[in-house]
C-alpha positions in Angstrom: -31.4 -0.7 5.1 -28.1 -2.4 4.6 -26.0 -1.9 7.6 -22.3 -0.3 6.6 -19.6 -1.8 7.1 -17.6 -1.1 10.0 -13.9 -2.4 9.3 -12.0 -3.6 12.1 -8.5 -1.7 13.7 -5.0 -2.7 12.0 -1.9 -0.2 12.2 1.2 0.4 10.9 5.2 -0.1 11.5 8.4 0.8 9.5 11.4 0.2 10.1 12.6 3.5 7.7 15.9 3.3 5.9 17.8 4.6 2.6 15.6 6.1 0.6 12.9 2.8 1.9 11.3 1.2 4.2 10.2 -2.1 5.5 6.5 -1.8 6.6 4.3 -4.0 7.9 1.0 -4.5 9.3 -0.8 -5.5 12.3 -4.2 -6.8 13.5 -6.0 -8.6 16.2 -5.5 -8.1 19.5 -2.6 -7.1 21.6 -2.0 -10.2 23.4 -1.3 -11.9 20.1 -1.7 -9.7 17.3 -1.8 -11.3 12.8 0.8 -9.8 11.2 -1.0 -9.3 7.7 1.7 -7.9 5.4 5.3 -7.0 5.8 7.7 -6.5 2.0 9.3 -2.7 1.7 8.0 0.4 0.2 9.8 3.1 -1.2 10.7 6.3 -0.5 13.2 6.9 -3.8 11.8 6.9 -7.1 13.7 4.5 -8.6 13.1 7.3 -12.4 14.6 10.0 -10.2 19.4 9.0 -9.8 20.2 10.5 -6.5 16.3 10.6 -4.9 17.8 7.7 -2.6 20.7 10.5 -1.5 19.7 14.0 -1.6 22.4 14.8 0.4 24.9 13.5 -1.2 23.9 14.6 -5.2 25.3 17.8 -4.2 28.2 16.9 -2.4 30.0 17.4 -5.4 28.6 20.4 -6.4 28.3 24.7 -5.7 26.8 25.3 -2.8 23.6 27.6 -4.6 23.3 24.7 -7.0 23.2 21.7 -4.3 21.0 23.3 -2.9 18.7 23.5 -5.6 19.5 19.8 -6.5 18.8 18.5 -3.1 15.7 21.1 -3.2 13.8 19.7 -6.5 14.9 15.2 -4.9 13.0 16.4 -1.1 9.9 17.1 -3.4 10.1 13.6 -5.3 11.2 12.3 -1.5 8.5 13.8 -0.6 5.3 12.1 -2.9 7.0 8.4 -3.2 6.3 8.7 0.3 2.3 9.9 0.0 2.0 7.7 -2.5 3.4 4.5 -0.9 1.7 5.5 2.1 -1.5 6.0 0.2 -1.0 1.9 -1.3 -0.7 0.8 1.9 -3.8 2.6 3.3 -5.3 1.1 0.2 -4.6 -2.3 0.1 -5.4 -2.6 4.1 -9.2 -1.4 3.1 -9.3 -4.0 1.0 -8.2 -6.7 3.5 -11.4 -4.7 5.5 -9.1 -3.6 7.8 -8.3 0.9 8.7 -4.9 1.4 9.6 -5.2 4.1 12.8 -2.0 4.7 14.0 2.0 3.8 13.4 5.2 3.9 14.4 8.7 4.8 13.2 12.1 2.7 14.0 14.7 4.9 12.8 18.8 4.6 13.2 19.2 7.7 15.2 17.7 11.0 16.0 20.9 13.0 16.5 20.4 17.1 15.0 22.2 15.9 11.0 23.9 20.2 12.3 25.8 19.0 15.1 27.9 16.6 12.6 31.2 18.1 11.6 32.0 15.4 8.5 30.2 16.4 5.3 29.6 12.6 4.5 28.2 11.8 7.6 26.2 15.3 7.7 24.6 14.2 4.6 23.2 10.3 6.4 22.9 12.3 9.0 19.7 14.5 6.7 18.9 11.8 4.4 18.0 9.6 7.8 16.0 12.7 8.7 13.7 13.3 5.4 13.0 9.7 5.0 11.9 9.8 8.7 9.9 13.5 8.1 7.8 12.7 5.1 6.6 9.0 5.9 5.7 10.8 9.1 4.3 13.4 7.5 2.7 11.0 5.1 0.8 9.5 7.7 0.0 12.1 9.3 -2.3 14.2 6.9 -3.7 10.9 6.4 -5.3 11.1 10.4 -2.8 8.9 11.6 -0.8 9.6 14.5 3.5 8.6 14.5 5.7 7.6 17.5 9.4 7.4 16.3 11.6 5.0 18.0 15.1 4.8 18.0 16.9 1.1 16.8 19.5 0.5 19.6 16.3 0.8 22.0 14.0 0.2 20.8 12.7 -3.7 21.9 13.3 -1.8 25.8 10.8 1.1 24.7 8.2 -0.5 23.4 8.6 -3.5 25.4 6.8 -0.9 28.5 4.2 0.4 26.1 3.0 -3.6 26.1 3.8 -3.7 29.6 5.9 -6.8 29.1 9.6 -7.6 29.1 12.4 -7.0 26.4 13.0 -10.1 26.0 9.6 -11.8 25.9 9.1 -8.7 23.2 11.7 -10.3 21.3 10.6 -14.0 21.4 6.7 -12.9 20.7 8.7 -10.6 17.2 10.4 -13.9 16.6 7.4 -16.2 16.9 5.6 -13.8 14.4 7.9 -13.9 12.2 6.3 -17.8 12.1 3.4 -17.1 9.6 5.5 -14.7 7.0 7.0 -16.1 4.4 10.3 -15.0 3.1 13.0 -13.3 5.3 12.9 -12.1 9.1 15.9 -10.5 9.5 16.0 -7.4 11.9 14.4 -5.0 9.5 10.9 -7.5 9.5 11.4 -7.4 13.3 11.5 -4.0 13.7 9.0 -3.4 11.4 6.6 -5.2 13.0 7.1 -4.5 16.5 6.8 -1.1 15.8 3.2 -1.7 14.3 2.8 -3.5 16.8 3.7 -0.7 19.8 1.5 1.0 17.5 -0.7 -1.1 18.0 -1.2 -1.8 21.8 -0.5 2.3 22.2 -4.6 2.7 19.7 -6.4 -0.5 21.5 -5.6 1.4 25.3 -6.4 4.6 23.9 -9.2 4.8 26.4 -9.4 2.1 28.6 -8.3 1.7 31.6 -4.7 1.2 32.8 -6.3 -1.9 34.8 -7.7 -3.2 30.7 -4.8 -4.2 29.2 -3.9 -7.6 28.3 -1.6 -10.1 28.7 1.5 -11.2 26.6 3.0 -15.0 27.5 
C-alpha cells in the first residue's frame, strides 16, 4: 500500500490594505525561513464599483439607501476574501505545503465608532471590514490567525521570535534577497507576519527551551 503523502508546514502573512492585501507564504525552519511567495491578493471585486471602499460609497446617500449599499458591498468583499484565501491555500498545496497559521498586519485597531469625522470613520470601518473578512476566511479553513498593528509590528513579532526588533528587521531585509520584484514596506510586513505565524505554529506543543536561535 502506498504511503500517504505528507505536506510540509507553512504559514501566511498579510499586510491588509483597502480592497487588497500583500500576502507572503513562508516555510522552513524558524531560524532561517524560506519565502515561497509574496504577491498582492484581492479583497474586493474589480467588477463591482465601490467594493474597494464600501463605506465611502454610501457617504453621500440617504441613510437607509447607504446602509443597503454598504451591506451588499460587504458581501462582495467577504466573497472576494474567501476566493483569494482559497487560491492561496490551493497554491500552497501544489507546492507540497500545508498552511497551519497566519498573521495580519493592519494600520489600526481603533474602534471606528469613536471617530467623529465621517470620512475618517468610513476609513475606519473599511479597515475593520477588510481585516475581519480575511480573518474569517482563514479561520473558516481551520487556520489560526493573529493581528498586529503596523506601528509596533516589529517589536511584537520580535517577542514571539525571541530576537530584538533590529535583528528582526535585518532578517526580513535578507529574506527579500530571494524575492523577484519590489521589497517595500508592504512586502516586508507581510513576510514579518508570516514569519511570526510560522514561529508560533512551529513551537506549539514544544518546550520553551527548544526554540531555535536567529542570527
